[in-house]
SEVOTI-7121 format. One record per residue (C-alpha): x, y negated, z negated; residue number from 0; residue in one letter. Coordinates in Angstrom, 1 decimal. Layout:
# residues N
u: X	v: Y	w: Z	n: NUM	res: A $
...
# end
This chain:
# residues 363
u: -7.9	v: -23.7	w: 5.1	n: 0	res: M $
u: -4.6	v: -22.4	w: 3.2	n: 1	res: P $
u: -2.5	v: -20.1	w: 6.4	n: 2	res: N $
u: -0.6	v: -17.6	w: 5.3	n: 3	res: P $
u: 2.1	v: -19.0	w: 7.7	n: 4	res: A $
u: 2.4	v: -21.9	w: 6.6	n: 5	res: R $
u: 3.7	v: -20.6	w: 3.3	n: 6	res: K $
u: 7.0	v: -19.5	w: 5.5	n: 7	res: A $
u: 9.1	v: -22.3	w: 4.6	n: 8	res: R $
u: 8.4	v: -23.2	w: 1.0	n: 9	res: S $
u: 8.4	v: -18.9	w: 0.2	n: 10	res: A $
u: 12.4	v: -19.0	w: 2.4	n: 11	res: R $
u: 13.9	v: -20.3	w: -1.3	n: 12	res: N $
u: 12.4	v: -18.0	w: -3.3	n: 13	res: A $
u: 13.0	v: -14.9	w: -1.0	n: 14	res: L $
u: 16.8	v: -16.5	w: -1.2	n: 15	res: A $
u: 17.1	v: -16.0	w: -4.8	n: 16	res: V $
u: 15.5	v: -12.6	w: -5.3	n: 17	res: G $
u: 12.2	v: -14.0	w: -7.1	n: 18	res: H $
u: 10.5	v: -10.9	w: -7.0	n: 19	res: G $
u: 11.5	v: -10.6	w: -4.2	n: 20	res: S $
u: 11.9	v: -7.7	w: -0.7	n: 21	res: Y $
u: 16.1	v: -7.9	w: -1.4	n: 22	res: R $
u: 16.1	v: -7.1	w: -5.1	n: 23	res: H $
u: 13.6	v: -4.2	w: -4.1	n: 24	res: F $
u: 16.0	v: -2.8	w: -2.2	n: 25	res: L $
u: 19.2	v: -3.5	w: -4.9	n: 26	res: L $
u: 16.9	v: -1.7	w: -7.4	n: 27	res: G $
u: 16.6	v: 1.2	w: -5.1	n: 28	res: V $
u: 20.3	v: 1.0	w: -3.6	n: 29	res: A $
u: 21.5	v: 1.4	w: -8.1	n: 30	res: R $
u: 18.8	v: 3.9	w: -9.2	n: 31	res: R $
u: 20.0	v: 6.5	w: -6.3	n: 32	res: T $
u: 23.9	v: 5.6	w: -6.6	n: 33	res: G $
u: 25.3	v: 5.1	w: -3.5	n: 34	res: N $
u: 21.7	v: 5.4	w: -2.6	n: 35	res: H $
u: 20.8	v: 9.0	w: -3.3	n: 36	res: A $
u: 18.5	v: 11.1	w: -5.3	n: 37	res: G $
u: 15.1	v: 10.8	w: -6.4	n: 38	res: R $
u: 13.2	v: 7.0	w: -7.1	n: 39	res: M $
u: 11.5	v: 6.6	w: -10.1	n: 40	res: R $
u: 8.4	v: 4.8	w: -10.3	n: 41	res: A $
u: 7.7	v: 2.3	w: -13.0	n: 42	res: A $
u: 4.9	v: 4.1	w: -15.9	n: 43	res: Q $
u: 3.1	v: 1.8	w: -18.2	n: 44	res: G $
u: -0.4	v: 1.7	w: -19.7	n: 45	res: P $
u: -3.2	v: 0.4	w: -17.7	n: 46	res: S $
u: -4.9	v: -2.8	w: -18.6	n: 47	res: S $
u: -7.6	v: -5.0	w: -17.0	n: 48	res: A $
u: -6.1	v: -8.2	w: -18.3	n: 49	res: S $
u: -5.8	v: -11.1	w: -15.6	n: 50	res: S $
u: -3.0	v: -12.6	w: -16.9	n: 51	res: N $
u: -1.1	v: -13.3	w: -14.4	n: 52	res: R $
u: 2.1	v: -14.8	w: -13.0	n: 53	res: R $
u: 1.9	v: -16.7	w: -10.1	n: 54	res: Q $
u: 4.9	v: -18.3	w: -7.7	n: 55	res: G $
u: 5.7	v: -18.8	w: -4.2	n: 56	res: T $
u: 6.6	v: -15.5	w: -3.4	n: 57	res: V $
u: 4.7	v: -12.8	w: -5.6	n: 58	res: C $
u: 1.7	v: -12.7	w: -7.7	n: 59	res: T $
u: 1.7	v: -11.1	w: -11.4	n: 60	res: H $
u: 4.9	v: -9.6	w: -11.9	n: 61	res: L $
u: 4.8	v: -7.3	w: -14.2	n: 62	res: G $
u: 1.6	v: -6.5	w: -14.1	n: 63	res: R $
u: 0.0	v: -3.0	w: -14.9	n: 64	res: R $
u: -3.3	v: -1.5	w: -13.9	n: 65	res: S $
u: -4.5	v: 1.4	w: -12.1	n: 66	res: R $
u: -2.5	v: 2.5	w: -9.4	n: 67	res: V $
u: -3.6	v: 1.5	w: -5.4	n: 68	res: G $
u: -7.2	v: 3.1	w: -5.9	n: 69	res: G $
u: -8.7	v: 6.6	w: -5.6	n: 70	res: Y $
u: -5.3	v: 9.1	w: -6.8	n: 71	res: V $
u: -7.8	v: 10.3	w: -9.6	n: 72	res: G $
u: -10.2	v: 9.6	w: -12.1	n: 73	res: A $
u: -7.7	v: 9.8	w: -14.7	n: 74	res: E $
u: -5.8	v: 6.4	w: -15.4	n: 75	res: V $
u: -2.4	v: 5.8	w: -13.3	n: 76	res: R $
u: 1.1	v: 3.7	w: -13.7	n: 77	res: P $
u: 1.1	v: 1.0	w: -11.6	n: 78	res: V $
u: 3.4	v: 0.5	w: -8.7	n: 79	res: Q $
u: 3.6	v: -2.8	w: -7.7	n: 80	res: R $
u: 4.4	v: -3.5	w: -3.7	n: 81	res: D $
u: 7.5	v: -2.7	w: -2.1	n: 82	res: P $
u: 9.5	v: -5.1	w: 0.4	n: 83	res: G $
u: 6.4	v: -7.9	w: 0.1	n: 84	res: M $
u: 5.6	v: -8.9	w: -3.2	n: 85	res: L $
u: 7.3	v: -7.5	w: -5.9	n: 86	res: R $
u: 10.0	v: -4.9	w: -6.9	n: 87	res: D $
u: 7.7	v: -1.8	w: -7.2	n: 88	res: V $
u: 9.6	v: 0.8	w: -7.0	n: 89	res: I $
u: 11.1	v: 1.2	w: -10.4	n: 90	res: G $
u: 12.3	v: -0.9	w: -13.4	n: 91	res: E $
u: 15.7	v: -1.5	w: -12.3	n: 92	res: E $
u: 18.5	v: -1.4	w: -14.8	n: 93	res: R $
u: 21.0	v: -3.7	w: -15.3	n: 94	res: G $
u: 20.4	v: -6.3	w: -13.1	n: 95	res: R $
u: 22.8	v: -9.0	w: -12.2	n: 96	res: R $
u: 21.4	v: -12.1	w: -10.6	n: 97	res: T $
u: 24.9	v: -12.2	w: -8.3	n: 98	res: D $
u: 23.9	v: -8.7	w: -6.6	n: 99	res: D $
u: 23.9	v: -8.5	w: -3.2	n: 100	res: E $
u: 22.8	v: -5.9	w: -0.4	n: 101	res: L $
u: 24.7	v: -6.9	w: 2.7	n: 102	res: P $
u: 21.7	v: -7.4	w: 5.3	n: 103	res: P $
u: 22.8	v: -4.2	w: 7.1	n: 104	res: Q $
u: 22.5	v: -2.6	w: 3.8	n: 105	res: G $
u: 18.9	v: -3.6	w: 4.0	n: 106	res: E $
u: 17.9	v: -2.1	w: 7.3	n: 107	res: V $
u: 19.7	v: 0.7	w: 6.6	n: 108	res: G $
u: 18.4	v: 1.7	w: 3.4	n: 109	res: L $
u: 14.9	v: 0.5	w: 4.8	n: 110	res: L $
u: 15.3	v: 3.1	w: 7.8	n: 111	res: E $
u: 16.0	v: 6.0	w: 6.0	n: 112	res: R $
u: 13.5	v: 5.7	w: 3.0	n: 113	res: M $
u: 11.1	v: 5.4	w: 5.9	n: 114	res: L $
u: 12.6	v: 8.4	w: 7.9	n: 115	res: H $
u: 13.6	v: 10.8	w: 4.7	n: 116	res: H $
u: 10.4	v: 9.8	w: 2.3	n: 117	res: Q $
u: 7.9	v: 7.8	w: 4.0	n: 118	res: A $
u: 7.7	v: 10.4	w: 7.1	n: 119	res: G $
u: 8.0	v: 8.2	w: 9.9	n: 120	res: V $
u: 10.3	v: 7.5	w: 12.5	n: 121	res: D $
u: 11.5	v: 4.1	w: 12.4	n: 122	res: P $
u: 12.6	v: 3.9	w: 15.9	n: 123	res: D $
u: 8.8	v: 4.1	w: 16.7	n: 124	res: R $
u: 7.1	v: 0.8	w: 16.1	n: 125	res: V $
u: 3.6	v: 2.4	w: 16.7	n: 126	res: G $
u: 4.8	v: 4.6	w: 13.6	n: 127	res: Q $
u: 5.6	v: 1.2	w: 11.3	n: 128	res: V $
u: 3.2	v: -0.5	w: 12.4	n: 129	res: F $
u: 0.3	v: 2.0	w: 11.3	n: 130	res: D $
u: 1.9	v: 2.9	w: 8.0	n: 131	res: L $
u: 2.9	v: -1.1	w: 7.2	n: 132	res: A $
u: -0.8	v: -1.7	w: 7.5	n: 133	res: A $
u: -1.5	v: 0.5	w: 4.8	n: 134	res: V $
u: 1.4	v: -1.7	w: 2.9	n: 135	res: G $
u: 0.0	v: -4.7	w: 4.0	n: 136	res: I $
u: -3.5	v: -3.7	w: 2.7	n: 137	res: V $
u: -2.5	v: -2.5	w: -0.7	n: 138	res: N $
u: -0.4	v: -6.0	w: -1.4	n: 139	res: G $
u: -2.6	v: -7.8	w: 0.5	n: 140	res: A $
u: -6.6	v: -6.4	w: -0.9	n: 141	res: W $
u: -5.6	v: -3.6	w: -3.7	n: 142	res: R $
u: -3.3	v: -5.3	w: -5.8	n: 143	res: N $
u: -4.7	v: -8.7	w: -7.1	n: 144	res: G $
u: -7.9	v: -9.7	w: -8.5	n: 145	res: P $
u: -9.7	v: -6.4	w: -6.8	n: 146	res: V $
u: -7.6	v: -4.6	w: -9.8	n: 147	res: E $
u: -10.2	v: -6.0	w: -12.2	n: 148	res: D $
u: -13.6	v: -5.6	w: -10.1	n: 149	res: W $
u: -12.0	v: -2.1	w: -10.6	n: 150	res: H $
u: -11.4	v: -1.7	w: -13.7	n: 151	res: A $
u: -12.7	v: -1.0	w: -17.2	n: 152	res: G $
u: -16.6	v: -2.6	w: -16.7	n: 153	res: E $
u: -15.9	v: -4.0	w: -13.6	n: 154	res: G $
u: -18.2	v: -3.3	w: -10.7	n: 155	res: P $
u: -16.2	v: -0.9	w: -8.2	n: 156	res: L $
u: -16.0	v: 2.9	w: -8.6	n: 157	res: T $
u: -12.8	v: 5.1	w: -8.2	n: 158	res: D $
u: -15.1	v: 6.5	w: -5.0	n: 159	res: G $
u: -16.2	v: 3.0	w: -4.1	n: 160	res: A $
u: -12.1	v: 2.2	w: -4.0	n: 161	res: M $
u: -11.5	v: 5.2	w: -2.0	n: 162	res: L $
u: -13.9	v: 4.0	w: 0.9	n: 163	res: R $
u: -13.1	v: 0.3	w: 0.7	n: 164	res: I $
u: -9.4	v: 0.6	w: 0.8	n: 165	res: N $
u: -9.3	v: 3.2	w: 3.6	n: 166	res: A $
u: -12.0	v: 1.1	w: 5.8	n: 167	res: H $
u: -9.8	v: -2.3	w: 5.0	n: 168	res: T $
u: -6.8	v: -0.3	w: 5.9	n: 169	res: T $
u: -8.6	v: 0.7	w: 9.6	n: 170	res: W $
u: -9.7	v: -2.9	w: 10.0	n: 171	res: R $
u: -5.7	v: -3.7	w: 9.3	n: 172	res: V $
u: -4.6	v: -1.4	w: 11.7	n: 173	res: R $
u: -6.7	v: -2.2	w: 14.7	n: 174	res: E $
u: -5.4	v: -5.9	w: 14.1	n: 175	res: I $
u: -1.8	v: -5.2	w: 14.3	n: 176	res: V $
u: -2.1	v: -2.9	w: 16.7	n: 177	res: R $
u: -3.7	v: -5.4	w: 19.1	n: 178	res: R $
u: -0.7	v: -7.3	w: 17.8	n: 179	res: W $
u: 1.6	v: -5.1	w: 18.9	n: 180	res: R $
u: -0.1	v: -4.9	w: 22.8	n: 181	res: S $
u: -0.2	v: -8.9	w: 22.7	n: 182	res: E $
u: 3.0	v: -9.0	w: 22.4	n: 183	res: V $
u: 4.4	v: -6.5	w: 25.0	n: 184	res: G $
u: 5.1	v: -3.4	w: 22.8	n: 185	res: M $
u: 3.8	v: 0.2	w: 23.2	n: 186	res: A $
u: 3.5	v: 2.6	w: 20.4	n: 187	res: A $
u: 6.6	v: 4.4	w: 21.2	n: 188	res: G $
u: 8.7	v: 1.1	w: 22.2	n: 189	res: S $
u: 12.1	v: 1.3	w: 20.0	n: 190	res: P $
u: 12.5	v: -0.2	w: 16.8	n: 191	res: A $
u: 15.1	v: -2.7	w: 18.7	n: 192	res: A $
u: 12.0	v: -4.5	w: 20.3	n: 193	res: A $
u: 11.2	v: -6.2	w: 16.8	n: 194	res: L $
u: 14.2	v: -8.5	w: 17.3	n: 195	res: D $
u: 12.7	v: -10.2	w: 19.6	n: 196	res: D $
u: 9.8	v: -10.8	w: 18.5	n: 197	res: V $
u: 9.6	v: -14.9	w: 18.0	n: 198	res: D $
u: 8.8	v: -16.0	w: 14.0	n: 199	res: V $
u: 5.8	v: -17.7	w: 15.6	n: 200	res: D $
u: 4.1	v: -14.3	w: 16.5	n: 201	res: E $
u: 4.3	v: -13.1	w: 12.8	n: 202	res: T $
u: 3.0	v: -15.9	w: 11.6	n: 203	res: N $
u: 0.0	v: -15.3	w: 13.7	n: 204	res: L $
u: -0.2	v: -11.8	w: 12.4	n: 205	res: L $
u: -0.1	v: -13.0	w: 8.8	n: 206	res: S $
u: -2.8	v: -15.6	w: 9.6	n: 207	res: A $
u: -4.9	v: -13.0	w: 11.6	n: 208	res: R $
u: -5.3	v: -10.5	w: 8.9	n: 209	res: I $
u: -5.8	v: -13.6	w: 6.0	n: 210	res: W $
u: -8.3	v: -14.6	w: 8.0	n: 211	res: R $
u: -10.5	v: -11.0	w: 8.3	n: 212	res: W $
u: -9.5	v: -9.9	w: 4.6	n: 213	res: L $
u: -10.8	v: -12.6	w: 3.2	n: 214	res: V $
u: -14.2	v: -13.5	w: 5.2	n: 215	res: R $
u: -17.1	v: -14.3	w: 2.6	n: 216	res: P $
u: -19.3	v: -12.3	w: 5.1	n: 217	res: M $
u: -17.3	v: -9.3	w: 5.7	n: 218	res: R $
u: -19.3	v: -6.8	w: 4.7	n: 219	res: Q $
u: -17.8	v: -4.0	w: 3.0	n: 220	res: L $
u: -18.4	v: 0.0	w: 3.2	n: 221	res: P $
u: -20.2	v: 0.2	w: -0.1	n: 222	res: I $
u: -23.1	v: -2.3	w: 1.4	n: 223	res: G $
u: -22.3	v: -5.5	w: -0.1	n: 224	res: V $
u: -20.0	v: -8.8	w: 1.4	n: 225	res: T $
u: -16.7	v: -9.7	w: -0.1	n: 226	res: L $
u: -18.5	v: -13.0	w: -1.2	n: 227	res: A $
u: -21.3	v: -11.0	w: -3.2	n: 228	res: E $
u: -18.6	v: -8.5	w: -4.6	n: 229	res: L $
u: -16.4	v: -11.3	w: -5.9	n: 230	res: A $
u: -18.9	v: -14.0	w: -6.9	n: 231	res: G $
u: -17.1	v: -16.9	w: -8.2	n: 232	res: D $
u: -13.5	v: -15.1	w: -8.1	n: 233	res: G $
u: -13.6	v: -15.4	w: -4.1	n: 234	res: L $
u: -11.0	v: -18.4	w: -4.7	n: 235	res: Q $
u: -8.7	v: -16.1	w: -6.6	n: 236	res: E $
u: -8.4	v: -13.2	w: -4.0	n: 237	res: Y $
u: -8.1	v: -15.5	w: -1.4	n: 238	res: R $
u: -5.0	v: -17.4	w: -3.4	n: 239	res: D $
u: -3.7	v: -13.8	w: -3.8	n: 240	res: H $
u: -4.4	v: -12.8	w: -0.5	n: 241	res: A $
u: -2.9	v: -15.9	w: 1.1	n: 242	res: D $
u: 0.4	v: -15.7	w: -1.1	n: 243	res: T $
u: 0.6	v: -12.1	w: -0.3	n: 244	res: A $
u: 0.9	v: -12.6	w: 3.5	n: 245	res: L $
u: 2.8	v: -15.8	w: 3.2	n: 246	res: G $
u: 5.7	v: -13.1	w: 1.4	n: 247	res: S $
u: 5.3	v: -11.3	w: 4.5	n: 248	res: F $
u: 5.8	v: -14.2	w: 7.2	n: 249	res: A $
u: 9.0	v: -15.6	w: 5.2	n: 250	res: A $
u: 10.5	v: -12.4	w: 5.3	n: 251	res: T $
u: 10.0	v: -12.2	w: 9.0	n: 252	res: A $
u: 11.0	v: -16.1	w: 9.1	n: 253	res: E $
u: 14.3	v: -15.1	w: 7.0	n: 254	res: R $
u: 15.1	v: -11.5	w: 8.2	n: 255	res: R $
u: 13.4	v: -10.6	w: 11.4	n: 256	res: G $
u: 10.4	v: -8.8	w: 12.2	n: 257	res: A $
u: 12.2	v: -5.4	w: 11.8	n: 258	res: R $
u: 12.5	v: -6.1	w: 8.4	n: 259	res: C $
u: 9.0	v: -7.3	w: 7.8	n: 260	res: A $
u: 7.5	v: -4.5	w: 9.2	n: 261	res: L $
u: 10.0	v: -1.9	w: 7.9	n: 262	res: W $
u: 9.7	v: -2.9	w: 4.5	n: 263	res: G $
u: 6.0	v: -3.1	w: 4.7	n: 264	res: A $
u: 5.9	v: 0.3	w: 5.9	n: 265	res: A $
u: 7.9	v: 1.2	w: 3.1	n: 266	res: A $
u: 5.9	v: 0.0	w: 1.0	n: 267	res: H $
u: 3.1	v: 1.8	w: 2.3	n: 268	res: G $
u: 5.2	v: 5.2	w: 2.4	n: 269	res: G $
u: 6.0	v: 5.3	w: -0.9	n: 270	res: L $
u: 3.4	v: 3.6	w: -3.2	n: 271	res: A $
u: 0.6	v: 4.7	w: -1.3	n: 272	res: C $
u: 1.0	v: 8.0	w: -0.6	n: 273	res: R $
u: -2.2	v: 9.4	w: -1.4	n: 274	res: H $
u: -3.8	v: 6.8	w: 1.2	n: 275	res: W $
u: -5.6	v: 7.6	w: 4.0	n: 276	res: W $
u: -3.8	v: 6.0	w: 7.1	n: 277	res: G $
u: -0.1	v: 7.9	w: 5.9	n: 278	res: T $
u: 1.2	v: 10.6	w: 7.3	n: 279	res: P $
u: 0.9	v: 12.7	w: 4.3	n: 280	res: G $
u: -2.8	v: 12.6	w: 4.4	n: 281	res: W $
u: -4.0	v: 15.4	w: 6.5	n: 282	res: P $
u: -2.3	v: 17.7	w: 4.6	n: 283	res: Q $
u: -3.5	v: 16.1	w: 1.4	n: 284	res: L $
u: -6.8	v: 16.7	w: 2.8	n: 285	res: V $
u: -6.5	v: 20.0	w: 4.6	n: 286	res: E $
u: -4.9	v: 21.2	w: 0.5	n: 287	res: T $
u: -7.8	v: 19.3	w: -1.2	n: 288	res: F $
u: -10.5	v: 21.7	w: 0.5	n: 289	res: V $
u: -8.6	v: 25.0	w: 0.6	n: 290	res: A $
u: -8.5	v: 24.1	w: -3.5	n: 291	res: V $
u: -12.0	v: 23.2	w: -4.1	n: 292	res: L $
u: -12.7	v: 27.4	w: -3.1	n: 293	res: D $
u: -10.1	v: 28.6	w: -5.1	n: 294	res: D $
u: -11.2	v: 28.5	w: -9.3	n: 295	res: P $
u: -7.8	v: 29.8	w: -10.3	n: 296	res: D $
u: -5.4	v: 27.3	w: -8.5	n: 297	res: H $
u: -3.2	v: 25.5	w: -10.9	n: 298	res: A $
u: -5.0	v: 22.1	w: -9.7	n: 299	res: H $
u: -7.6	v: 22.9	w: -12.4	n: 300	res: W $
u: -5.6	v: 23.2	w: -15.0	n: 301	res: T $
u: -2.9	v: 20.6	w: -14.7	n: 302	res: M $
u: -4.7	v: 17.9	w: -17.0	n: 303	res: G $
u: -7.5	v: 16.3	w: -15.1	n: 304	res: I $
u: -11.3	v: 16.9	w: -15.5	n: 305	res: E $
u: -11.4	v: 20.9	w: -14.9	n: 306	res: R $
u: -13.8	v: 22.1	w: -12.6	n: 307	res: R $
u: -16.7	v: 23.0	w: -14.6	n: 308	res: D $
u: -16.2	v: 19.2	w: -16.2	n: 309	res: G $
u: -17.5	v: 17.8	w: -12.6	n: 310	res: L $
u: -20.9	v: 17.3	w: -11.8	n: 311	res: I $
u: -22.7	v: 19.9	w: -9.2	n: 312	res: P $
u: -21.0	v: 19.1	w: -6.4	n: 313	res: E $
u: -23.1	v: 16.7	w: -3.8	n: 314	res: P $
u: -24.7	v: 17.3	w: 0.0	n: 315	res: A $
u: -21.5	v: 15.8	w: 1.7	n: 316	res: Q $
u: -18.9	v: 18.1	w: -0.5	n: 317	res: V $
u: -21.0	v: 21.0	w: -0.2	n: 318	res: I $
u: -20.4	v: 21.3	w: 3.4	n: 319	res: D $
u: -16.8	v: 21.5	w: 3.5	n: 320	res: R $
u: -16.4	v: 21.0	w: 7.2	n: 321	res: T $
u: -18.2	v: 17.6	w: 6.9	n: 322	res: E $
u: -16.0	v: 16.7	w: 3.9	n: 323	res: L $
u: -12.6	v: 17.4	w: 5.8	n: 324	res: R $
u: -14.2	v: 15.8	w: 8.7	n: 325	res: R $
u: -15.0	v: 12.5	w: 6.7	n: 326	res: A $
u: -12.2	v: 12.4	w: 5.1	n: 327	res: L $
u: -9.7	v: 12.6	w: 7.7	n: 328	res: L $
u: -11.0	v: 10.7	w: 10.0	n: 329	res: R $
u: -13.4	v: 8.1	w: 8.5	n: 330	res: C $
u: -13.5	v: 8.5	w: 4.4	n: 331	res: P $
u: -16.0	v: 4.8	w: 4.4	n: 332	res: W $
u: -18.4	v: 7.1	w: 5.3	n: 333	res: T $
u: -19.2	v: 8.9	w: 2.8	n: 334	res: L $
u: -21.9	v: 8.2	w: -0.1	n: 335	res: E $
u: -20.3	v: 6.7	w: -3.1	n: 336	res: T $
u: -21.8	v: 9.9	w: -5.0	n: 337	res: E $
u: -19.6	v: 12.2	w: -2.6	n: 338	res: A $
u: -16.1	v: 9.7	w: -2.8	n: 339	res: A $
u: -16.7	v: 9.3	w: -6.7	n: 340	res: D $
u: -16.8	v: 13.5	w: -6.7	n: 341	res: W $
u: -13.5	v: 13.6	w: -4.5	n: 342	res: V $
u: -11.5	v: 11.5	w: -7.0	n: 343	res: V $
u: -12.6	v: 12.8	w: -10.4	n: 344	res: R $
u: -11.8	v: 16.6	w: -8.7	n: 345	res: A $
u: -8.1	v: 14.7	w: -8.6	n: 346	res: G $
u: -7.8	v: 15.0	w: -4.8	n: 347	res: I $
u: -4.3	v: 12.4	w: -5.4	n: 348	res: G $
u: -3.1	v: 15.3	w: -7.7	n: 349	res: F $
u: -2.4	v: 17.3	w: -4.8	n: 350	res: L $
u: 0.4	v: 15.3	w: -3.0	n: 351	res: Q $
u: 3.4	v: 17.0	w: -2.8	n: 352	res: P $
u: 7.4	v: 15.1	w: -4.6	n: 353	res: P $
u: 8.7	v: 12.5	w: -3.0	n: 354	res: L $
u: 11.8	v: 13.9	w: -1.2	n: 355	res: P $
u: 15.3	v: 12.2	w: -2.4	n: 356	res: P $
u: 17.1	v: 10.1	w: -0.1	n: 357	res: L $
u: 19.9	v: 12.1	w: 1.3	n: 358	res: P $
u: 23.5	v: 10.0	w: 0.6	n: 359	res: V $
u: 24.5	v: 8.3	w: 3.7	n: 360	res: P $
u: 27.5	v: 10.0	w: 5.8	n: 361	res: T $
u: 29.6	v: 7.0	w: 6.1	n: 362	res: S $
# end
């Protein structure tokens, strides 16, 4: 059985030269923001259900374009590849030079400011970092792989089904990460410096545990089928993708330490998946969405997505605003697919506020 922890050694060389790596993600951010300031631009491009993939030791299907991260809305959105774990995702780098270097101290500082000013978490509190890292890990190891094909075009997964599965998977991976945190002797309020004492074998163990749960054929999905039933003959392809993704995470931890690996995964979750359950901005997004449902004159309904009068009648779970709010905040996977599809088509993902700019460092 493949083990992502074993990929750490073979991945080090690829990480060292920066092929689709965490370092190039940070270098791209540093260049685009101009002395580390300014807004980060998302890479844009048309959706595609193509299964063409460029595979390597560390990262898969670089440059792939498809739907972004799941349930942002009924409209096809530009791709965002995985920052910090698999790909250079936040923007297209301009004038990349293969000899560019960002000192390790600069990497740590940049990630710290991204988490604080853009992702909305305290980078010095491991509980907040770990919870957000779970979102990034799920997006990289689950959502941004063969699942894109199962979702796009005529695939078997609707937007609402993806909302439910992504949220449920994030919840389960978050529980795995929280148990691991306790096992290595850290509380939710422990400082980030505690991560510097985590042995590489421990982060390898975390990667392997997440991989084993993600790829288990009999894993029950909230839409009523198992992973094996959903994937069919594509199960091995997904296993390979998850192995590569989590092997990359393990390699980053081995090369740069657990702090960089988890801060990188958290930055991924906080920036590329701001519209996901489990992120700091999700509760406010839900509150705004529920309020907008009863405000037919809100600008949301004239922003180019489906107008309210173009939607099907509200399902029962949407009519009950109290129940809808509760389910979206606590456990979106308990929504029926009809209700989840309606929520996505109504454009919940379009209500997130703009990404704050990174401040200029003081020194």
